[in-house]
C-alpha positions as CSV (number, residue, x, y, z in Angstrom):
1,X,24.7,26.9,-2.4
2,X,23.9,25.4,-5.4
3,X,26.1,23.2,-7.2
4,X,26.7,23.3,-10.5
5,X,27.3,21.2,-13.1
6,X,30.2,20.2,-14.6
7,X,29.7,18.3,-17.7
8,X,26.7,19.1,-20.1
9,X,25.2,15.6,-19.6
10,X,24.4,16.0,-15.9
11,X,21.2,15.3,-14.5
12,X,19.2,18.6,-14.3
13,X,18.4,19.7,-10.7
14,X,16.1,21.5,-9.0
15,X,16.8,22.7,-5.9
16,X,19.3,20.5,-4.3
17,X,17.2,17.4,-5.8
18,X,17.8,15.8,-9.6
19,X,14.3,16.0,-11.2
20,X,13.2,12.6,-11.1
21,X,13.7,12.7,-7.2
22,X,11.7,16.2,-7.5
23,X,9.2,14.7,-9.3
24,X,8.5,11.7,-6.4
25,X,8.1,14.0,-4.1
26,X,5.8,16.5,-5.4
27,X,3.7,13.5,-6.0
28,X,3.8,12.4,-2.8
29,X,2.6,16.1,-1.5
30,X,-0.3,16.6,-3.7
31,X,-0.7,13.0,-2.4
32,X,-0.9,14.1,1.1
33,X,-2.6,17.7,0.2
34,X,-5.5,15.4,-1.4
35,X,-5.5,13.1,1.4
36,X,-5.5,15.6,4.1
37,X,-2.8,14.2,5.2
38,X,0.2,16.0,4.3
39,X,2.8,15.2,7.2
40,X,2.4,11.4,7.0
41,X,2.7,11.3,3.0
42,X,5.8,14.0,3.5
43,X,7.5,11.1,5.9
44,X,7.1,7.9,3.6
45,X,7.9,10.3,0.7
46,X,11.2,10.9,2.7
47,X,12.2,7.3,3.0
48,X,10.8,6.3,-0.4
49,X,13.6,8.9,-1.4
50,X,16.3,7.5,0.2
51,X,15.5,4.2,-0.9
52,X,15.1,5.5,-4.3
53,X,18.8,6.9,-4.1
54,X,20.3,3.6,-2.7
55,X,19.3,2.1,-5.6
56,X,19.7,4.7,-8.3
57,X,23.1,5.3,-7.6
58,X,24.4,1.8,-7.4
59,X,22.7,1.4,-11.0
60,X,23.8,2.8,-14.7
61,X,22.5,6.1,-15.3
62,X,18.7,6.7,-16.1
63,X,17.9,3.2,-15.3
64,X,14.8,3.9,-14.3
65,X,14.1,5.1,-18.3
66,X,14.9,2.2,-18.8
67,X,13.1,-0.4,-16.5
68,X,9.7,1.9,-17.5
69,X,10.5,1.0,-20.9
70,X,11.0,-3.0,-20.9
71,X,8.5,-3.3,-17.9
72,X,5.4,-0.7,-19.4
73,X,5.3,-3.1,-22.5
74,X,5.6,0.2,-24.7
75,X,9.3,-2.0,-25.5
76,X,9.5,-4.8,-28.3
77,X,6.5,-6.3,-29.0
78,X,6.1,-10.3,-29.8
79,X,4.7,-9.5,-32.9
80,X,7.3,-7.8,-35.2
81,X,6.6,-6.1,-38.5
82,X,10.4,-6.7,-39.5
83,X,12.4,-9.9,-38.8
84,X,15.5,-9.4,-36.0
85,X,18.2,-8.6,-37.9
86,X,21.1,-10.8,-35.6
87,X,19.3,-13.8,-36.9
88,X,21.4,-15.5,-39.5
89,X,19.3,-18.6,-40.6
90,X,15.6,-18.8,-41.1
91,X,13.6,-22.0,-41.0
């Protein structure tokens, strides 16, 4: 039986996985098909998902999105066109 979300901002679910877990599993499924070693890649994905769930449950919601924003280089760069609004004095 599928769990019905209680709130509107609950994460999206597919079967009994959340969407980010399902995407991770599907990537390893496709990789396993590509290298003709499906069992090994699904075993690796299972242990990776267990670790990912433990890390995700200890952090704030959508921390992976924030991590990707800051570490991928898409975050604020060093060369800005607008000055920082929190700086009070300019020398």
